[in-house]
Every structure is written in structure tokens, then in C-alpha cells.
C-alpha positions as CSV (number, residue, x, y, z in Angstrom):
1,M,111.4,46.1,8.5
2,N,114.0,48.1,6.5
3,V,112.6,50.8,4.3
4,K,114.9,52.5,1.8
5,L,113.7,56.0,0.8
6,P,115.2,58.9,-1.0
7,I,114.7,61.9,1.2
8,V,116.3,65.0,3.0
9,V,117.2,67.7,5.5
10,G,115.8,70.9,6.8
11,C,118.5,73.3,7.8
12,I,120.0,76.8,7.8
13,A,123.4,77.3,6.3
14,V,125.6,80.2,5.0
15,S,126.4,80.4,1.3
16,A,129.7,81.3,-0.3
17,A,128.4,84.8,-0.5
18,G,127.6,84.9,3.2
19,A,123.8,85.1,2.8
20,L,121.3,82.7,4.3
21,A,120.3,80.0,1.9
22,E,116.7,80.5,0.7
23,K,114.6,77.9,2.3
24,V,110.9,77.0,2.9
25,G,110.6,77.3,6.6
26,G,108.0,76.5,9.3
27,I,106.3,73.8,7.2
28,V,103.1,72.5,8.8
29,I,100.8,69.9,7.2
30,D,97.4,69.6,8.8
31,T,94.1,67.9,8.1
32,D,90.6,68.4,9.3
33,R,90.5,64.8,10.5
34,S,93.7,64.7,12.6
35,V,95.4,66.6,15.4
36,N,97.9,69.4,14.6
37,C,100.8,68.8,17.1
38,A,102.8,71.9,16.3
39,T,101.9,73.7,19.6
40,A,100.0,73.0,22.8
41,R,97.4,75.5,21.5
42,T,96.8,73.7,18.2
43,I,96.7,70.3,20.0
44,V,94.1,71.5,22.5
45,A,92.1,73.3,19.8
46,D,91.8,70.2,17.7
47,V,91.3,67.7,20.5
48,T,88.6,69.7,22.3
49,A,86.7,70.9,19.3
50,G,83.0,70.3,19.9
51,C,83.4,69.8,23.7
52,K,80.7,71.5,25.7
53,N,82.3,71.7,29.2
54,D,85.5,71.1,31.1
55,R,84.7,67.5,31.8
56,E,84.4,66.7,28.1
57,K,87.6,68.7,27.4
58,A,89.6,66.8,30.2
59,V,88.4,63.5,28.8
60,A,89.4,64.4,25.3
61,I,92.8,65.6,26.3
62,Y,93.3,62.4,28.5
63,N,92.4,60.3,25.4
64,F,94.9,62.2,23.2
65,V,97.8,61.7,25.7
66,V,97.0,58.0,26.1
67,R,97.0,57.3,22.4
68,T,99.9,59.5,21.5
69,V,102.5,59.0,24.3
70,W,103.5,55.5,25.4
71,M,105.6,53.8,28.1
72,P,109.1,52.7,27.0
73,H,110.7,49.4,28.0
74,V,113.2,51.4,29.9
75,F,111.4,53.1,32.8
76,G,113.2,56.5,32.5
77,H,113.2,59.3,30.1
78,P,114.9,59.8,26.7
79,Q,118.2,61.5,27.2
80,E,120.2,64.1,25.3
81,M,123.6,65.8,26.0
82,F,123.6,69.3,27.4
83,G,127.1,70.7,27.7
84,K,129.0,67.7,29.0
85,R,126.1,66.1,30.8
86,L,123.5,63.6,29.6
87,R,120.2,64.8,30.9
88,A,116.6,63.5,30.8
89,I,114.2,65.1,28.4
90,R,110.8,66.2,29.8
91,E,109.8,68.9,27.3
92,P,106.1,68.1,26.4
93,L,106.2,69.0,22.6
94,K,109.5,67.2,22.1
95,I,108.2,64.1,23.7
96,I,104.9,64.3,21.7
97,N,106.7,64.9,18.3
98,V,110.1,63.3,18.5
99,Y,110.2,60.4,21.0
100,G,106.6,59.6,21.8
101,S,107.7,57.6,24.8
102,I,108.3,58.4,28.5
103,G,107.6,57.3,32.0
104,C,104.6,58.0,34.3
105,G,105.7,61.3,35.9
106,S,106.4,63.1,32.5
107,Q,103.2,61.7,31.0
108,A,101.4,63.3,34.0
109,E,103.2,66.6,33.3
110,I,102.2,66.5,29.6
111,F,98.6,66.0,30.6
112,L,98.7,68.9,33.0
113,T,100.4,71.2,30.4
114,L,97.7,70.5,27.9
115,L,95.0,70.9,30.6
116,N,96.5,74.3,31.5
117,E,96.4,75.4,27.9
118,A,92.7,74.5,27.9
119,G,92.1,76.6,31.0
120,I,91.5,73.6,33.3
121,Q,93.2,73.2,36.7
122,G,95.1,70.0,37.4
123,R,97.7,68.8,39.8
124,L,100.2,66.0,40.3
125,L,99.2,63.2,42.7
126,S,101.5,60.8,44.5
127,P,99.0,57.9,44.7
128,G,100.9,55.7,47.1
129,F,102.2,52.9,44.9
130,A,105.5,54.0,43.4
131,H,103.8,56.0,40.7
132,M,102.9,59.6,39.7
133,S,99.3,60.5,38.7
134,N,96.9,63.4,38.3
135,E,93.8,64.9,39.6
136,V,91.7,67.4,37.5
137,K,89.3,70.0,38.8
138,W,86.0,71.1,37.3
139,D,82.7,72.1,38.9
140,G,84.6,72.9,42.1
141,K,85.7,69.2,42.7
142,W,88.8,67.1,42.0
143,H,88.6,64.0,39.8
144,W,91.3,61.3,39.5
145,M,92.5,60.7,35.9
146,D,95.7,58.7,35.2
147,V,97.1,58.8,31.7
148,W,99.8,56.2,32.4
149,L,97.8,53.3,33.8
150,P,95.5,54.5,32.1
151,C,92.4,54.7,34.2
152,Y,89.6,56.7,35.7
153,L,86.5,55.3,37.5
154,T,83.0,56.7,37.7
155,D,79.9,56.3,39.9
156,E,76.6,55.1,38.7
157,K,75.8,58.5,37.3
158,G,79.0,58.8,35.3
159,R,80.8,61.2,37.7
160,I,84.5,60.6,37.8
161,Y,85.7,59.8,41.4
162,S,88.3,61.8,43.2
163,Y,91.2,59.9,44.6
164,D,90.2,60.7,48.1
165,E,86.9,59.0,47.6
166,L,88.5,55.9,46.2
167,M,91.0,55.7,49.1
168,A,88.2,56.3,51.7
169,D,86.2,53.4,50.4
170,R,88.4,50.9,48.4
171,S,85.3,48.9,47.5
172,L,84.4,51.6,45.0
173,I,87.4,50.5,42.9
174,T,86.3,46.9,42.6
175,K,82.7,47.7,42.1
176,A,83.4,50.2,39.3
177,V,85.7,47.8,37.6
178,K,83.2,44.9,37.9
179,A,80.4,47.1,36.5
180,R,82.7,48.4,33.7
181,R,82.3,52.0,34.9
182,V,85.8,52.7,33.7
183,S,87.4,55.0,31.2
184,E,87.3,54.0,27.5
185,N,91.1,53.9,27.7
186,F,91.4,51.6,30.7
187,M,94.2,49.7,32.5
188,F,96.8,47.7,30.5
189,N,97.3,45.3,33.4
190,P,93.9,45.2,35.2
191,G,95.0,42.5,37.7
192,P,98.3,43.9,39.1
193,D,97.4,47.5,38.7
194,I,94.0,47.2,40.3
195,K,95.7,45.4,43.2
196,G,98.3,48.1,43.5
197,L,95.6,50.8,43.5
198,A,93.4,49.0,46.1
199,N,96.4,48.6,48.4
200,A,97.8,52.1,47.9
201,K,99.2,53.9,51.0
202,K,100.0,57.5,51.9
203,H,98.6,59.2,48.9
204,R,98.9,62.9,48.7
205,P,98.9,65.8,46.2
206,H,102.5,66.2,45.0
207,R,103.9,69.4,46.4
208,A,106.8,70.1,44.0
209,G,105.3,72.7,41.6
210,S,102.2,72.6,39.5
211,G,103.4,70.1,37.0
212,V,102.7,72.5,34.1
213,L,105.8,72.7,31.9
214,K,106.8,75.4,29.4
215,C,106.8,74.3,25.8
216,N,110.2,75.4,24.5
217,Y,110.5,72.9,21.6
218,V,109.5,74.2,18.2
219,E,109.2,71.7,15.3
220,D,110.7,74.1,12.7
221,L,110.6,71.9,9.6
222,S,112.6,73.7,6.9
223,L,113.6,72.5,3.5
224,R,116.2,74.1,1.1
225,P,116.2,73.6,-2.6
226,G,117.0,70.0,-3.4
227,E,115.9,68.7,0.0
228,S,113.0,66.5,1.1
229,V,111.8,64.6,4.2
230,T,109.7,61.5,4.6
231,W,107.7,60.8,7.8
232,L,107.3,57.1,8.3
233,W,104.8,55.2,10.3
234,D,107.5,52.5,10.4
235,N,111.3,52.6,10.7
236,V,114.5,51.8,8.9
237,G,115.9,49.9,11.9
238,K,117.8,52.9,13.4
239,W,117.1,54.4,16.7
240,Y,118.6,56.8,19.3
241,W,117.8,55.9,22.9
242,P,120.7,55.7,25.4
243,G,120.0,53.3,28.2
244,E,117.7,51.0,26.1
245,K,118.1,47.5,27.6
246,Y,116.5,45.6,24.8
247,A,116.8,45.3,21.0
248,F,114.4,48.2,20.3
249,P,112.5,51.0,22.0
250,A,108.8,49.8,22.0
251,F,105.7,49.9,24.2
252,K,106.2,48.2,27.6
253,F,102.7,46.5,28.0
254,S,101.0,44.2,25.6
255,T,97.3,44.4,26.7
256,A,96.7,47.4,24.5
257,A,93.2,46.2,23.4
258,N,91.9,47.2,26.8
259,C,92.1,50.8,25.6
260,K,88.9,50.8,23.5
261,E,89.2,54.4,22.3
262,A,92.9,54.4,21.5
263,F,93.2,50.8,20.2
264,P,91.7,51.6,16.7
265,Y,94.5,54.1,16.2
266,W,97.2,51.5,17.1
267,E,95.7,48.3,15.7
268,P,96.8,48.7,12.0
269,Y,100.5,49.0,13.1
270,K,100.6,45.6,14.9
271,K,104.1,44.1,15.0
272,V,105.4,40.7,16.1
273,L,108.8,41.3,17.4
274,P,110.7,38.3,18.9
275,G,113.3,39.1,21.5
276,G,111.5,41.8,23.4
277,P,110.9,42.0,27.1
278,H,107.3,40.6,27.0
279,P,107.6,37.1,28.5
280,W,103.9,36.6,27.6
281,S,103.7,38.0,24.1
282,N,105.9,39.3,21.2
283,V,103.0,41.5,19.9
284,H,103.6,45.3,19.9
285,Y,101.2,48.0,18.7
286,R,103.3,51.0,19.5
287,Y,106.9,51.3,18.4
288,Y,109.4,54.0,17.4
289,S,109.3,55.5,13.9
290,N,111.8,57.3,11.8
291,A,111.9,60.4,9.7
292,V,114.4,60.1,6.8
293,F,116.0,63.3,5.5
294,V,118.2,63.3,2.4
295,A,120.1,66.3,0.9
296,A,121.0,65.5,-2.7
297,P,122.1,68.8,-4.1
298,P,123.0,69.2,-7.8
299,L,126.8,69.5,-7.9
300,T,126.7,72.9,-9.6
301,R,127.5,76.3,-8.2
302,A,123.8,77.2,-8.2
303,G,122.8,73.9,-6.6
304,L,125.3,74.1,-3.8
305,T,124.8,77.8,-3.2
306,A,121.0,77.2,-2.9
307,L,121.9,74.7,-0.2
308,G,124.0,77.3,1.6
309,A,127.3,75.6,1.1
310,K,130.7,77.4,1.6
311,L,132.9,76.8,-1.4
312,R,136.7,77.0,-1.6
313,N,138.7,76.5,-4.8
314,V,135.8,74.6,-6.3
315,G,135.4,74.3,-10.1
316,F,132.5,72.7,-12.0
317,G,133.2,70.7,-15.1
318,A,131.5,68.0,-17.0
319,G,130.3,65.4,-14.6
320,G,130.5,67.2,-11.3
321,L,132.7,69.1,-8.9
322,E,136.5,69.3,-9.1
323,P,139.4,71.4,-7.8
324,R,140.0,74.5,-9.9
325,N,143.8,74.1,-9.8
326,S,146.5,72.0,-8.0
327,A,145.2,72.9,-4.6
328,A,142.4,71.0,-2.8
329,A,138.8,72.0,-3.2
330,A,136.5,72.1,-0.2
331,V,132.7,72.3,0.4
332,E,131.2,73.0,3.8
333,M,127.5,72.5,4.5
334,S,125.4,72.9,7.7
335,F,122.5,70.7,8.7
336,R,119.8,71.5,11.3
337,L,117.0,69.0,11.8
338,P,113.7,69.2,13.9
339,Y,114.1,65.7,15.3
340,V,117.0,64.0,17.1
341,I,119.4,62.2,14.8
342,A,119.7,58.4,15.0
343,D,122.2,58.1,12.2
344,T,123.9,60.0,9.3
345,E,125.3,58.5,6.1
346,V,127.1,60.3,3.3
347,A,127.0,58.5,-0.1
348,G,128.0,59.3,-3.6
349,D,130.4,58.5,-6.4
350,V,133.9,59.8,-7.2
351,E,136.4,59.6,-10.0
352,L,140.0,59.9,-8.7
353,G,143.2,60.6,-10.5
354,E,146.5,59.1,-9.4
355,G,147.2,59.9,-5.8
356,A,143.9,61.8,-5.4
357,G,141.4,61.4,-2.6
358,V,138.3,62.8,-0.9
359,T,138.2,63.4,2.9
360,F,134.9,63.7,4.9
361,E,135.0,65.6,8.2
362,Y,132.2,66.7,10.5
363,S,131.7,68.9,13.5
364,I,129.1,68.7,16.2
365,D,130.2,71.9,18.0
366,G,129.5,74.5,15.4
367,G,132.8,74.2,13.6
368,K,135.1,74.6,16.6
369,T,136.6,71.1,16.2
370,W,136.4,68.6,13.3
371,K,136.6,64.9,13.2
372,V,137.7,62.8,10.1
373,A,135.0,60.3,9.3
374,K,136.7,58.7,6.2
375,R,139.2,59.3,3.5
376,V,138.1,57.8,0.1
377,E,141.0,56.9,-2.1
378,T,139.3,54.6,-4.6
379,T,137.3,55.5,-7.7
380,G,133.7,54.5,-7.6
381,P,130.7,54.6,-5.2
382,F,131.3,55.3,-1.5
383,K,129.5,55.4,1.8
384,V,130.6,57.2,4.9
385,G,129.0,56.8,8.4
386,L,128.9,59.8,10.8
387,G,126.6,58.3,13.4
388,K,126.4,55.3,15.8
389,P,122.7,54.2,15.8
390,N,121.1,51.7,18.2
391,S,123.8,52.3,20.8
392,R,122.7,51.6,24.4
393,A,125.5,53.9,25.7
394,Y,125.5,57.6,24.6
395,P,127.2,57.6,21.1
396,A,129.7,60.5,22.0
397,G,131.5,62.2,19.2
398,T,129.0,61.2,16.5
399,T,126.0,62.8,14.9
400,S,123.7,60.4,16.8
401,G,121.9,62.3,19.5
402,Q,122.4,65.7,17.8
403,Y,120.0,68.0,16.0
404,G,122.6,69.4,13.7
405,F,126.2,69.2,12.4
406,E,128.6,70.7,9.9
407,L,130.0,68.6,7.0
408,R,133.2,69.3,5.2
409,V,134.1,67.5,2.0
410,T,137.7,68.1,0.8
411,V,138.7,67.0,-2.7
412,R,142.4,66.6,-3.2
413,P,143.6,66.4,-6.8
414,G,146.0,63.8,-8.0
415,K,149.3,63.9,-9.9
416,T,147.6,62.8,-13.2
417,G,144.0,62.5,-14.4
418,R,140.8,64.3,-13.4
419,T,139.5,64.2,-9.9
420,V,135.7,64.7,-9.9
421,L,133.1,64.3,-7.2
422,K,130.3,63.0,-9.4
423,D,127.4,62.5,-6.9
424,L,126.7,63.4,-3.3
425,K,123.8,62.6,-1.0
426,I,123.5,63.2,2.8
427,I,121.0,61.0,4.5
428,N,119.9,61.7,8.1
429,V,117.6,59.2,9.9
430,T,115.9,60.7,12.9
431,M,113.6,59.6,15.6
432,L,109.9,60.4,15.1
433,N,106.6,59.8,16.9
434,S,104.4,58.9,14.0
435,Y,101.3,59.3,16.2
436,S,102.0,63.0,16.1
437,R,101.8,63.1,12.3
438,P,98.7,64.1,10.3
439,W,96.7,61.0,9.4
440,L,93.9,60.2,7.0
441,E,90.4,58.8,7.8
442,V,87.9,57.0,5.6
443,G,86.0,59.6,3.5
444,D,87.1,63.1,2.7
445,N,90.2,64.7,4.3
446,K,90.9,68.4,3.8
447,V,94.6,69.0,3.9
448,T,96.1,72.4,4.6
449,V,99.8,73.3,4.1
450,T,101.3,76.4,5.7
451,S,104.8,77.9,5.8
452,S,106.4,80.8,7.5
453,S,108.3,81.5,4.2
454,A,105.5,82.6,1.9
455,K,107.9,84.1,-0.7
456,A,110.2,81.0,-0.8
457,L,107.2,78.7,-1.0
458,A,105.8,80.6,-4.0
459,G,109.1,80.3,-5.7
460,R,109.6,76.6,-5.0
461,P,106.3,74.9,-4.4
462,L,106.5,71.8,-2.2
463,K,105.6,68.4,-3.7
464,I,103.8,66.3,-1.1
465,T,103.1,62.6,-1.5
466,W,100.9,60.6,0.9
467,K,101.0,56.7,1.0
468,W,98.6,54.5,2.9
469,L,96.9,51.1,2.8
470,E,93.2,51.0,2.4
471,D,91.7,48.3,4.6
472,W,95.3,47.7,5.6
473,T,96.1,45.8,2.4
474,K,95.5,48.0,-0.7
475,P,98.3,50.5,-1.5
476,K,97.2,54.0,-2.3
477,S,99.0,57.3,-2.8
478,F,98.1,60.9,-3.5
479,T,100.5,63.7,-4.6
480,H,99.8,67.4,-4.5
481,T,101.8,70.6,-4.9
482,A,101.6,73.5,-2.4
483,G,102.8,76.9,-3.7
484,K,101.0,79.1,-1.3
485,S,100.8,79.1,2.5
486,G,97.3,78.0,3.4
487,A,97.0,75.9,0.2
488,T,94.4,73.2,0.6
489,C,93.4,70.0,-1.2
490,L,91.0,67.1,-0.7
491,I,92.1,63.5,-0.3
492,K,89.4,60.8,-0.6
493,V,90.0,57.5,1.3
494,G,88.0,54.4,0.6
495,G,87.6,51.2,2.6
496,T,85.8,50.4,5.8
497,K,88.8,50.4,8.3
498,R,90.8,53.4,9.4
499,P,93.6,53.4,6.8
500,K,97.1,52.1,7.7
501,M,99.4,55.1,7.1
502,Q,102.7,54.4,5.5
503,S,104.4,57.8,4.8
504,I,104.2,61.4,3.9
505,S,107.0,62.8,1.8
506,I,107.7,66.5,1.4
507,A,110.1,67.7,-1.3
508,C,111.5,71.1,-2.1
509,P,112.6,71.1,-5.8
510,A,116.2,72.0,-6.7
511,S,115.0,74.0,-9.7
């Protein structure tokens, strides 16, 4: 499904005067009915609210990981370039917020990292069937909880078995499954996975470290004047995932309905996708999403300065931006995004005199080297691509796979006639895990908007628009303005089903 949206970019850039462009930084939108995924602390606080003991907390965190992070078609990790080497990404908060998808070992590490934040001891477990799993300790005993399968099993009194107990008496596995003494989020492939579990060999606690990872990723969503961003619970058909073997990064297994606690969160987003790797079904419930960023600055000195642009020989006349004299005019802008870029497109409109042209260059190494994307030499609308989305190989030399870049627009005057850049829009499509976004529930939803830039927010209140489908069919929307960090509002949702979220748009006005 292709969704066309006008939206924008959060970034830091240096203006012509050398000062940092004023921006609204550290934007966080939260509700009292969803989970704030900004930090491990906020996740654990929301997920475990109301839990009375460590068992309840461990189960709540287990359920959160199962419904938020999924298994990709490709077994391995998402990959990003560090220096000159493509490396696997394991950072818990980046997986939760940006990609949403990773293999068993990293899912186990995410679980352990959140357990550690909650003050609960856990460990990695090599269960003996080409897999990585977990055990969690409370009341002085270990308990097997696997977020990838997902699975845990209990005795007749509801106590979660340790893995040693299950391996010492394999009949406990089949008895628990037959009696449905299983986790609410239970195995996606009960037949093969139960068989693998029952036949496991040489299980042991994994010795290489605790499995608890440091959370270095910070989702610093920042908007400058004239920018906005839309989080989608769908996509515009553009993804970044080097190594993807199929036509799209989606969830590997199709028996999602076995997860009774998580399935209601996934069910509204059911997709039928022919051409995937499921030989038995084309139905998917979890799939990649996009955030769409658009910078559409007014082509005035004030508008470009507010965006942090560097200007050289730039004049502003009727209708847009033009060279001040016979020399070329140049505008440089910097973009920094909180999610990995799948694609970048520059669009606009230009009026060219005889022999005039506009050149678009970009840099992904901080301005050390520049690459020409396109030279426009014809009057009228234009589009320039800087990325290479949906590439199974790493799209080297493009904005795809990056979190930022510099853009230079050079306007070369002609021999005769005016040369005017009349319109300019920079659209960045990024990856996004929509299950990390604030969602709405039936009834009252208290929304809170915070920012680390209280002064900037007061001067340029954010306009926020929510869109959803009540009972999955009735389009609804709600728009509010946040001019103060900590500002709240109430969104009332009708219907009887958990609403199908469509998007949340956040806009920072140009004036």
C-alpha cells in the first residue's frame, strides 16, 4: 500500500550566521494507555505498572517483548555501516524503536536488558536445539521463559518450570501443552518447536556474559520550523534491510493467533502479501512500517535560516530564491534523523533562464566529500533521488542506511532571463517499528507531550494529528496543539474493538 504524505525532518544544522537553528528537540508523545518506549526505564515503568511481585513483572516484560519485537524472514540482524564495515545491530532500544525485528539471540538480550532494569536477574540459555533462550530468577529459583518461540510452561499450581526440570522429565512438556498450561503468548509452530524442545540435547547456561546490553540509542526526535514527521502503522513501500531475501521484511511465522495476549495488538494490521516465504499462507500480521519526514522550508531568508541553512550569494525575489548576481547561489542544509533512512527524495519547481541550471549534491561523511545526484536544466517540476531503497545489498554511497546527510543546492544563473528556485521539499522515508509508537484504546486516552526544548516549544507550538479507524472501518482523527512541555489532552475513542491506528503527524510551524 502506497501512502503519500506531506511530512518532515528532525535535525541540527548551522545557519548562515553560524548559530544553531532553533528547534524543538527531544519530542516525546505518551499516553496513559500505551507504553513509552523512549528508554528502558520508561518501558519497564509502564509495562510493570500494577505488578505485585517479580513473577508478574517478568511475565509483563515477556509479553511486551513478544508483541513488540518480531522474527524477520532473514534469520540474522539488521545491519548498518560502521566505518567501512557492515555490522549487525543489537542495541535494544534501536531494535525496539527503529527495526522491530531481529533473531532469537538478540530477542533474548532485549528481554534480559529490560529484566535487569526491573531489578530481576536473568541469564542466557543454550537450550540444545540451535537456539538461544532465557531463564529468569525469582523466589530463589530459575524459570524458563522464551520470548522467541515464544513459550513458558507451568505446573498444576501455575509455577513456571525451570529448563532443568523440563529436561529431566520430558513428559512434563507434553503434559503441560496438552493441559494448556502454557504462556498466553505461546508457540507459533507448536508441532515442530515442541518436538525440538522435547528432543533437545546438551542444554546449558550460556557463559558469554550476562546478556544485559547497554542502551546507547536515544530517539531524539527534533523538528525545526517548517518541519514535520508522520509515524505510520503502514508503509510507503520503501525499506532498508541489507540481506533481505524476499520482497519485503515481514514476520517469519504465520500462526500468530496462538499468541492470545499479543494477537489483539496485531490483528487489526492483517496483510495478505503474495510472494512471501510462507508456503502455507500469505497472511502477515507484523510487517515493517515507515516514518515519513519532509522539510518544506519557505524560500525566504528567514525560512532557510530557521532551518539552519548556509547561504552563499543567495537573493530572494518575487517567487523564490535566486542568485544575487552573475555568480552561482548555493544553499547547504544538514539533516539528522532518529531512524535509519530507507530513501531520500528532493522535489520542487524551478524557472530557468537560457543556459541556467540547478545542481543537487549530497554528502554522507559530514561534508568531506560530495556526490552529484542530479543536474536540472529544464524549467518546471523536478524530482531527485538520493537513496536506493529496497536493496538486498548494502546501498553504498547513498543516503539509504544513514541517519543523516548534508544537502547542497547550487543555482547557476543563465545568460538571459531569471533563474528562480520556486519550491523545495526534502522527503526522507525511514524505517519504524510502529508497535513502539503510542497507540489509542477504546475509551478515554490521556495524551502527554514533552520536549527538552521548553523555550522553543513555547515559541512554536507543535500541531499533532492522530488518525485511526474505529472498529477497523470508521475513519477518525483528532488534532491538538502542544505549546508547553508536559501539555496534556484527552482523546476519546469509540467502538468495541481496539482501534486500528493509521498515523500520528507532528508538525513544527514555519511561522
